[in-house]
Backbone bond lengths (Angstrom), bond angles and torsions (degrees), N, CA, C in turn:
res aa  C-N    CA-C-N  psi(-1)  N-CA   C-N-CA  omega(-1)  CA-C   N-CA-C  phi
1 X - - - 1.442 - - 1.526 109.20 -
2 X 1.324 117.82 133.05 1.447 123.20 -179.83 1.523 109.68 -93.20
3 X 1.333 116.18 132.87 1.458 120.56 178.46 1.523 109.22 -81.71
4 X 1.307 116.37 135.24 1.450 121.50 177.37 1.513 108.57 -100.34
5 X 1.325 116.34 128.45 1.458 120.54 177.30 1.516 107.75 -84.29
6 X 1.312 116.33 126.40 1.459 121.40 178.51 1.519 108.56 -108.82
7 X 1.311 115.44 125.47 1.458 119.71 -179.82 1.515 110.59 85.24
8 X 1.334 115.23 177.91 1.464 119.68 -177.42 1.526 111.66 -70.03
9 X 1.328 115.26 154.74 1.454 120.14 175.10 1.518 108.89 -143.08
10 X 1.318 115.06 150.95 1.456 121.10 177.27 1.510 107.76 -129.05
11 X 1.346 115.80 125.46 1.454 120.42 177.00 1.519 110.12 -67.61
12 X 1.298 115.52 165.80 1.464 121.39 176.41 1.524 110.00 -65.65
13 X 1.326 115.64 157.96 1.457 120.94 176.74 1.524 108.49 -68.86
14 X 1.332 115.72 132.56 1.456 122.80 -179.07 1.522 108.50 -117.42
15 X 1.346 116.35 130.11 1.460 121.34 172.02 1.522 107.38 -90.84
16 X 1.340 116.43 138.72 1.462 119.76 -177.92 1.521 109.96 -156.79
17 X 1.328 115.79 168.02 1.457 121.57 175.65 1.512 108.19 -95.54
18 X 1.303 114.92 123.18 1.451 123.38 -173.85 1.520 110.21 -95.81
19 X 1.339 118.42 126.67 1.469 119.12 173.40 1.535 108.86 -77.90
20 X 1.311 117.05 153.51 1.462 120.18 174.62 1.526 108.13 -65.08
21 X 1.313 116.08 149.01 1.457 119.62 176.98 1.520 109.51 -147.39
22 X 1.307 115.16 163.40 1.464 121.77 -179.57 1.519 107.85 -123.16
23 X 1.332 115.63 128.69 1.463 122.69 177.27 1.521 107.65 -112.18
24 X 1.315 116.99 133.11 1.459 121.83 173.96 1.523 106.68 -115.17
25 X 1.339 116.00 126.87 1.453 118.38 -176.55 1.512 113.93 -168.84
26 X 1.303 114.60 -165.75 1.455 123.47 -179.89 1.526 108.06 -102.05
27 X 1.338 116.83 131.21 1.465 121.22 -175.78 1.525 109.90 -120.54
28 X 1.339 115.01 131.29 1.464 121.75 177.61 1.521 109.38 -150.78
29 X 1.336 115.46 162.65 1.465 121.53 169.46 1.514 105.87 -90.32
30 X 1.339 116.59 124.83 1.458 121.60 -171.02 1.526 109.86 -133.35
31 X 1.330 116.01 134.68 1.463 121.10 173.62 1.525 108.59 -71.61
32 X 1.324 116.87 147.01 1.463 121.53 179.95 1.527 110.28 -52.33
33 X 1.326 116.98 -42.89 1.461 121.19 -177.83 1.530 112.17 -64.20
34 X 1.344 117.38 -20.77 1.461 121.44 -176.89 1.529 113.62 -102.25
35 X 1.335 117.94 4.18 1.465 120.17 -176.88 1.523 112.56 -59.06
36 X 1.315 118.19 -43.62 1.461 120.97 -178.35 1.529 110.72 -60.72
37 X 1.336 117.08 -44.53 1.467 120.48 178.07 1.527 110.98 -63.39
38 X 1.343 116.24 -41.86 1.460 120.08 179.08 1.526 110.82 -59.99
39 X 1.339 116.75 -47.81 1.464 120.23 178.98 1.526 110.25 -60.70
40 X 1.337 116.72 -40.22 1.454 121.55 -178.62 1.518 113.75 -60.65
41 X 1.328 117.06 -32.35 1.465 118.87 178.34 1.526 112.00 -98.36
42 X 1.340 118.05 -28.95 1.464 120.80 -176.81 1.530 111.88 -71.11
43 X 1.325 117.60 -45.86 1.468 119.43 -175.85 1.536 112.14 -59.34
44 X 1.341 119.83 -47.86 1.468 118.56 177.72 1.533 112.55 -65.06
45 X 1.329 117.51 -35.78 1.471 120.73 179.31 1.526 110.67 -65.45
46 X 1.326 116.94 -42.74 1.468 120.84 178.93 1.529 109.77 -66.28
47 X 1.325 116.99 -44.74 1.471 120.50 179.53 1.530 110.54 -60.42
48 X 1.320 117.72 -41.11 1.465 120.91 179.21 1.531 111.05 -65.08
49 X 1.333 116.62 -40.55 1.466 119.71 179.78 1.530 110.56 -68.86
50 X 1.351 117.29 -37.61 1.464 120.06 174.97 1.526 109.97 -59.67
51 X 1.328 117.15 -44.67 1.468 120.62 -179.46 1.529 110.22 -63.49
52 X 1.321 116.64 -43.76 1.470 120.72 -178.87 1.525 111.51 -62.71
53 X 1.348 116.41 -40.72 1.466 121.56 -177.42 1.531 112.98 -90.40
54 X 1.338 115.94 -2.06 1.469 121.99 -177.99 1.523 111.90 58.68
55 X 1.324 115.14 44.44 1.467 121.74 175.18 1.524 107.07 -96.00
56 X 1.325 116.61 132.81 1.465 121.35 179.82 1.530 109.65 -107.17
57 X 1.340 117.77 121.38 1.462 119.34 175.91 1.527 110.52 -65.67
58 X 1.341 116.15 150.23 1.462 120.56 177.96 1.535 111.42 -116.14
59 X 1.320 116.40 14.37 1.449 119.88 -179.90 1.516 110.47 -169.18
60 X 1.325 115.73 -174.24 1.462 121.06 -174.23 1.533 112.37 -73.50
61 X 1.335 116.55 161.13 1.461 119.63 172.69 1.524 109.44 -54.03
62 X 1.335 115.06 143.24 1.466 121.06 -175.12 1.517 109.39 -138.20
63 X 1.324 115.68 142.80 1.469 121.35 172.87 1.519 108.02 -120.81
64 X 1.330 116.31 122.86 1.459 122.85 178.83 1.523 107.02 -101.56
65 X 1.338 115.17 125.77 1.462 121.17 -179.18 1.525 108.65 -110.14
66 X 1.349 115.37 130.85 1.464 121.84 179.09 1.518 109.71 -133.46
67 X 1.316 114.89 150.33 1.459 122.23 166.16 1.526 113.89 49.59
68 X 1.298 115.92 63.93 1.460 118.74 175.25 1.524 108.69 -63.02
69 X 1.314 116.42 129.89 1.458 122.01 177.49 1.523 107.04 -129.64
70 X 1.321 116.43 102.17 1.461 119.61 -176.23 1.506 109.57 66.46
71 X 1.314 115.21 -117.50 1.462 119.84 179.41 1.527 111.63 -111.55
72 X 1.334 116.28 25.29 1.463 122.34 177.18 1.519 109.78 -116.86
73 X 1.324 115.20 148.20 1.451 121.71 176.30 1.522 109.66 -126.88
74 X 1.309 116.03 149.15 1.456 122.95 166.26 1.523 103.54 -89.96
75 X 1.322 117.95 110.30 1.464 122.49 -171.11 1.522 111.08 -121.60
76 X 1.329 115.52 134.66 1.461 121.59 169.00 1.518 107.17 -114.55
77 X 1.320 116.29 124.60 1.461 121.96 176.64 1.520 107.32 -112.30
78 X 1.331 116.20 123.94 1.455 119.11 -179.25 1.507 112.38 -171.01
79 X 1.327 114.27 -150.11 1.460 121.56 -176.50 1.518 109.46 -136.62
80 X 1.341 117.03 149.60 1.464 119.31 172.44 1.530 109.95 -72.26
81 X 1.325 114.41 146.20 1.466 121.41 177.86 1.524 108.59 -127.88
82 X 1.337 116.12 159.01 1.467 120.65 -178.42 1.520 111.47 -67.89
83 X 1.325 117.05 -37.95 1.461 121.50 179.94 1.516 107.62 -148.91
84 X 1.318 117.05 146.68 1.462 118.64 -179.64 1.522 110.95 -62.96
85 X 1.298 115.62 140.13 1.450 121.19 179.13 1.526 109.30 -90.98
86 X 1.305 116.51 139.13 1.459 119.32 175.23 1.520 109.45 -76.76
87 X 1.332 115.99 -17.00 1.456 121.14 176.75 1.527 108.09 -113.34
88 X 1.310 116.03 94.10 1.456 119.21 179.45 1.524 111.35 -105.90
89 X 1.337 117.71 8.44 1.456 119.95 -179.82 1.517 109.75 57.83
90 X 1.310 117.59 -130.99 1.459 122.40 178.39 1.516 112.37 -88.90
91 X 1.322 117.37 13.04 1.463 121.54 -177.50 1.520 110.77 -95.94
92 X 1.335 115.60 162.04 1.465 121.38 176.76 1.514 109.57 -107.41
93 X 1.322 115.14 158.03 1.461 122.24 177.45 1.519 107.48 -111.89
94 X 1.326 116.88 122.77 1.471 123.44 178.87 1.519 108.61 -113.99
95 X 1.327 117.35 128.23 1.458 120.90 174.62 1.519 107.96 -100.86
96 X 1.324 115.88 121.27 1.463 121.20 178.23 1.521 107.99 -95.28
97 X 1.331 117.14 137.62 1.462 121.24 -170.75 1.529 114.11 -73.21
98 X 1.322 114.22 152.88 1.464 121.29 169.48 1.520 107.11 -86.61
99 X 1.314 116.89 158.07 1.467 120.85 175.88 1.515 111.60 136.08
100 X 1.305 115.05 -168.76 1.461 120.63 -179.68 1.518 109.74 -72.17
101 X 1.337 115.47 145.08 1.453 121.45 -178.24 1.526 109.35 -152.64
102 X 1.322 114.75 168.75 1.462 121.25 171.67 1.529 107.51 -127.17
103 X 1.352 115.08 152.97 1.459 119.93 179.64 1.517 110.03 -151.20
104 X 1.306 113.98 158.73 1.463 121.42 166.80 1.523 106.55 -133.50
105 X 1.313 115.55 154.36 1.454 120.51 171.86 1.514 107.31 -114.49
106 X 1.322 114.26 131.10 1.463 121.07 -177.02 1.519 108.93 -115.81
107 X 1.327 116.27 135.01 1.457 121.96 175.56 1.518 107.23 -113.79
108 X 1.317 115.74 123.93 1.457 121.14 179.15 1.513 110.84 140.90
109 X 1.319 115.13 178.11 1.462 121.78 -178.36 1.524 110.76 -60.65
110 X 1.321 115.41 153.96 1.464 120.29 -179.80 1.532 111.05 -59.84
111 X 1.313 117.39 -30.11 1.465 120.58 179.79 1.527 112.34 -64.19
112 X 1.344 117.07 -17.46 1.463 120.53 -179.48 1.526 112.61 -98.48
113 X 1.342 117.14 6.59 1.469 120.96 179.13 1.531 114.31 -60.37
114 X 1.327 120.34 -24.11 1.469 118.28 177.21 1.530 113.76 -53.29
115 X 1.336 118.42 -25.33 1.470 120.16 176.87 1.523 110.95 -63.54
116 X 1.340 117.46 -37.60 1.466 121.37 178.45 1.526 109.77 -67.16
117 X 1.320 115.93 -43.61 1.464 119.84 -179.73 1.528 111.46 -67.51
118 X 1.315 117.70 -33.49 1.471 120.93 176.67 1.526 110.26 -65.21
119 X 1.332 117.27 -41.53 1.470 120.94 178.44 1.528 110.31 -63.35
120 X 1.325 116.91 -41.96 1.468 119.85 178.74 1.526 111.64 -68.68
121 X 1.323 117.82 -40.30 1.470 120.84 177.20 1.523 110.99 -60.07
122 X 1.325 116.23 -42.26 1.467 120.31 178.32 1.531 110.24 -63.88
123 X 1.334 117.46 -39.88 1.461 120.76 178.75 1.527 110.57 -63.04
124 X 1.336 117.57 -47.31 1.465 121.13 179.05 1.524 110.54 -60.88
125 X 1.327 117.91 -41.93 1.469 121.38 179.22 1.524 110.74 -63.94
126 X 1.335 117.22 -44.46 1.466 121.21 -179.34 1.527 111.65 -63.64
127 X 1.319 117.63 -28.95 1.464 121.91 -179.77 1.528 112.41 -98.78
128 X 1.325 115.53 7.19 1.472 122.51 178.60 1.531 110.99 52.17
129 X 1.322 115.39 45.95 1.463 122.60 178.57 1.525 109.83 -119.65
130 X 1.308 115.61 154.10 1.457 122.03 175.08 1.520 108.39 -101.65
131 X 1.325 117.36 130.00 1.465 118.83 178.23 1.531 110.58 -60.25
132 X 1.332 117.52 145.00 1.470 120.26 179.92 1.530 111.01 -72.27
133 X 1.320 115.56 167.41 1.467 121.16 179.19 1.527 112.68 -75.55
134 X 1.321 117.22 -14.52 1.463 121.27 -178.77 1.517 108.87 -116.87
135 X 1.327 115.28 133.01 1.468 121.31 174.67 1.515 107.05 -153.66
136 X 1.341 116.79 170.50 1.453 118.85 179.42 1.507 112.37 -149.25
137 X 1.328 112.84 159.65 1.454 122.58 174.82 1.522 107.70 -116.77
138 X 1.329 115.54 137.02 1.460 121.81 175.07 1.517 106.67 -114.24
139 X 1.320 116.85 128.87 1.459 122.15 -174.78 1.525 108.62 -98.14
140 X 1.341 115.35 92.76 1.460 122.55 -173.49 1.522 112.48 -75.19
141 X 1.325 116.90 -32.21 1.468 122.90 173.90 1.517 106.06 -150.37
142 X 1.298 116.07 131.32 1.461 118.59 -176.11 1.505 111.48 -158.52
143 X 1.306 115.96 -154.01 1.468 119.38 -176.20 1.524 111.86 -49.53
144 X 1.313 114.98 133.04 1.459 120.27 -179.21 1.513 113.38 92.72
145 X 1.347 116.50 -22.20 1.466 121.11 -179.46 1.524 112.09 -94.62
146 X 1.324 116.03 -37.54 1.455 122.10 -170.78 1.528 108.65 -161.76
147 X 1.325 117.31 171.85 1.459 117.77 173.70 1.531 108.51 -77.27
148 X 1.328 117.35 170.19 1.468 121.20 -173.64 1.521 114.09 -55.50
149 X 1.318 117.90 -32.47 1.465 119.53 -178.59 1.526 111.82 -65.84
150 X 1.328 117.27 -19.52 1.465 121.28 -179.64 1.520 114.16 -101.77
151 X 1.343 118.35 2.40 1.461 119.82 177.55 1.522 108.76 -58.13
152 X 1.338 117.62 137.41 1.472 122.97 177.20 1.519 107.75 -124.49
153 X 1.311 115.76 120.54 1.461 122.00 -179.03 1.515 108.95 -125.11
154 X 1.331 116.54 128.67 1.467 122.18 175.21 1.526 107.02 -100.95
155 X 1.334 116.00 126.89 1.469 122.00 178.07 1.525 107.28 -108.43
156 X 1.346 116.90 125.79 1.468 122.46 -172.61 1.515 110.59 -124.88
157 X 1.328 115.65 133.26 1.469 123.14 172.01 1.525 108.40 -123.02
158 X 1.343 117.98 120.27 1.466 119.17 173.38 1.523 108.75 -70.99
159 X 1.314 116.97 149.55 1.474 120.94 -179.17 1.520 112.87 -103.54
160 X 1.326 117.15 -10.43 1.478 117.61 -178.65 1.502 110.88 -125.68
Protein backbone atom coordinates (compact mmCIF):
# COMPACT_ATOMS: atom_id res chain seq x y z
CA UNK A 1 0.00 0.00 0.00
CA UNK A 2 1.35 3.44 -0.96
CA UNK A 3 1.06 6.26 1.57
CA UNK A 4 -0.43 9.47 0.25
CA UNK A 5 0.98 12.70 1.61
CA UNK A 6 -1.78 15.17 2.39
CA UNK A 7 -0.85 18.81 2.58
CA UNK A 8 2.58 20.38 2.33
CA UNK A 9 5.69 18.62 3.55
CA UNK A 10 9.28 19.64 4.11
CA UNK A 11 12.14 17.16 4.10
CA UNK A 12 14.79 17.26 6.78
CA UNK A 13 17.74 19.61 6.39
CA UNK A 14 20.51 17.95 4.38
CA UNK A 15 24.18 18.97 4.48
CA UNK A 16 25.97 18.49 1.16
CA UNK A 17 28.83 19.67 -1.03
CA UNK A 18 27.63 22.22 -3.53
CA UNK A 19 29.23 22.50 -6.98
CA UNK A 20 29.74 26.01 -8.35
CA UNK A 21 27.06 27.06 -10.79
CA UNK A 22 26.16 30.00 -13.00
CA UNK A 23 22.67 31.51 -13.18
CA UNK A 24 21.66 33.87 -15.98
CA UNK A 25 18.54 35.89 -15.33
CA UNK A 26 16.76 39.13 -14.58
CA UNK A 27 17.78 40.97 -11.39
CA UNK A 28 15.74 43.58 -9.51
CA UNK A 29 15.03 44.83 -5.99
CA UNK A 30 11.55 43.52 -5.19
CA UNK A 31 9.20 43.93 -2.23
CA UNK A 32 8.00 40.65 -0.73
CA UNK A 33 4.42 41.56 -1.66
CA UNK A 34 5.49 41.98 -5.31
CA UNK A 35 7.46 38.73 -5.72
CA UNK A 36 4.64 36.88 -7.49
CA UNK A 37 4.24 39.69 -10.04
CA UNK A 38 8.00 39.86 -10.55
CA UNK A 39 8.21 36.11 -11.21
CA UNK A 40 5.21 36.37 -13.55
CA UNK A 41 7.00 38.84 -15.80
CA UNK A 42 10.63 37.78 -15.22
CA UNK A 43 10.32 34.10 -16.17
CA UNK A 44 8.83 34.75 -19.64
CA UNK A 45 11.31 37.59 -20.26
CA UNK A 46 14.28 35.38 -19.33
CA UNK A 47 12.95 32.48 -21.43
CA UNK A 48 12.50 34.80 -24.43
CA UNK A 49 16.04 36.17 -24.06
CA UNK A 50 17.43 32.61 -23.77
CA UNK A 51 15.62 31.70 -27.01
CA UNK A 52 16.88 34.84 -28.77
CA UNK A 53 20.49 34.23 -27.67
CA UNK A 54 20.24 30.44 -28.11
CA UNK A 55 21.18 29.79 -24.49
CA UNK A 56 20.15 26.36 -23.18
CA UNK A 57 19.38 26.01 -19.46
CA UNK A 58 21.02 23.06 -17.70
CA UNK A 59 18.73 22.96 -14.68
CA UNK A 60 15.50 24.16 -13.11
CA UNK A 61 14.36 27.77 -12.77
CA UNK A 62 16.19 29.40 -9.87
CA UNK A 63 15.73 32.54 -7.78
CA UNK A 64 18.79 33.95 -6.00
CA UNK A 65 18.01 36.19 -3.03
CA UNK A 66 20.57 38.70 -1.72
CA UNK A 67 20.68 41.48 0.82
CA UNK A 68 17.28 41.44 2.42
CA UNK A 69 16.45 44.97 3.53
CA UNK A 70 13.22 45.13 5.50
CA UNK A 71 10.65 43.56 3.26
CA UNK A 72 12.64 43.97 0.03
CA UNK A 73 14.98 41.52 -1.66
CA UNK A 74 17.61 41.83 -4.35
CA UNK A 75 16.38 38.95 -6.52
CA UNK A 76 17.71 37.29 -9.66
CA UNK A 77 15.28 34.97 -11.42
CA UNK A 78 16.76 32.78 -14.13
CA UNK A 79 18.22 29.44 -15.09
CA UNK A 80 21.54 27.66 -14.58
CA UNK A 81 23.76 27.48 -17.65
CA UNK A 82 26.79 25.31 -18.48
CA UNK A 83 29.07 28.32 -18.97
CA UNK A 84 28.54 32.04 -18.65
CA UNK A 85 27.59 33.72 -21.88
CA UNK A 86 29.45 36.80 -23.00
CA UNK A 87 26.17 37.82 -24.62
CA UNK A 88 23.56 37.94 -21.90
CA UNK A 89 21.48 40.71 -23.48
CA UNK A 90 19.68 42.57 -20.69
CA UNK A 91 20.27 39.68 -18.29
CA UNK A 92 22.80 39.35 -15.46
CA UNK A 93 25.21 36.52 -14.76
CA UNK A 94 25.36 35.25 -11.16
CA UNK A 95 28.05 32.81 -10.01
CA UNK A 96 26.92 30.66 -7.09
CA UNK A 97 29.75 29.37 -4.89
CA UNK A 98 31.02 25.83 -4.51
CA UNK A 99 31.43 24.45 -0.99
CA UNK A 100 29.45 23.14 1.92
CA UNK A 101 25.75 23.96 1.99
CA UNK A 102 22.44 22.97 3.54
CA UNK A 103 19.11 22.42 1.78
CA UNK A 104 15.57 21.30 2.26
CA UNK A 105 13.06 20.18 -0.33
CA UNK A 106 9.51 21.35 0.13
CA UNK A 107 6.43 19.83 -1.51
CA UNK A 108 3.36 22.03 -1.67
CA UNK A 109 2.13 25.45 -2.69
CA UNK A 110 4.54 28.37 -2.55
CA UNK A 111 2.43 29.87 0.24
CA UNK A 112 3.54 26.96 2.46
CA UNK A 113 7.28 27.56 1.92
CA UNK A 114 7.66 29.09 5.40
CA UNK A 115 7.84 25.49 6.69
CA UNK A 116 11.10 25.01 4.74
CA UNK A 117 12.52 28.25 6.09
CA UNK A 118 11.51 27.30 9.64
CA UNK A 119 13.39 23.98 9.32
CA UNK A 120 16.49 25.81 8.06
CA UNK A 121 16.25 28.47 10.79
CA UNK A 122 16.08 25.73 13.42
CA UNK A 123 19.13 24.03 11.86
CA UNK A 124 21.16 27.27 11.89
CA UNK A 125 20.13 27.93 15.52
CA UNK A 126 21.04 24.39 16.60
CA UNK A 127 24.48 24.78 14.99
CA UNK A 128 24.94 28.32 16.36
CA UNK A 129 25.41 29.69 12.84
CA UNK A 130 24.06 32.78 11.13
CA UNK A 131 22.45 32.25 7.73
CA UNK A 132 24.40 33.91 4.90
CA UNK A 133 23.12 36.94 2.99
CA UNK A 134 22.84 34.89 -0.21
CA UNK A 135 20.55 31.91 -0.71
CA UNK A 136 18.43 30.47 -3.50
CA UNK A 137 15.36 28.50 -4.37
CA UNK A 138 15.25 25.95 -7.18
CA UNK A 139 11.81 25.21 -8.61
CA UNK A 140 11.93 21.48 -9.35
CA UNK A 141 8.20 21.21 -10.17
CA UNK A 142 5.86 24.14 -10.36
CA UNK A 143 3.29 25.93 -12.44
CA UNK A 144 2.60 24.08 -15.64
CA UNK A 145 4.07 20.83 -14.29
CA UNK A 146 1.56 19.88 -11.61
CA UNK A 147 -1.10 21.34 -9.36
CA UNK A 148 0.04 23.35 -6.32
CA UNK A 149 0.05 20.33 -4.01
CA UNK A 150 2.81 18.81 -6.17
CA UNK A 151 5.08 21.88 -6.39
CA UNK A 152 8.65 20.93 -5.33
CA UNK A 153 11.00 23.68 -4.22
CA UNK A 154 14.59 23.19 -3.03
CA UNK A 155 15.86 25.92 -0.69
CA UNK A 156 19.69 26.18 -0.50
CA UNK A 157 22.01 28.10 1.81
CA UNK A 158 25.77 27.98 1.19
CA UNK A 159 27.80 27.65 4.39
CA UNK A 160 31.09 29.13 3.21
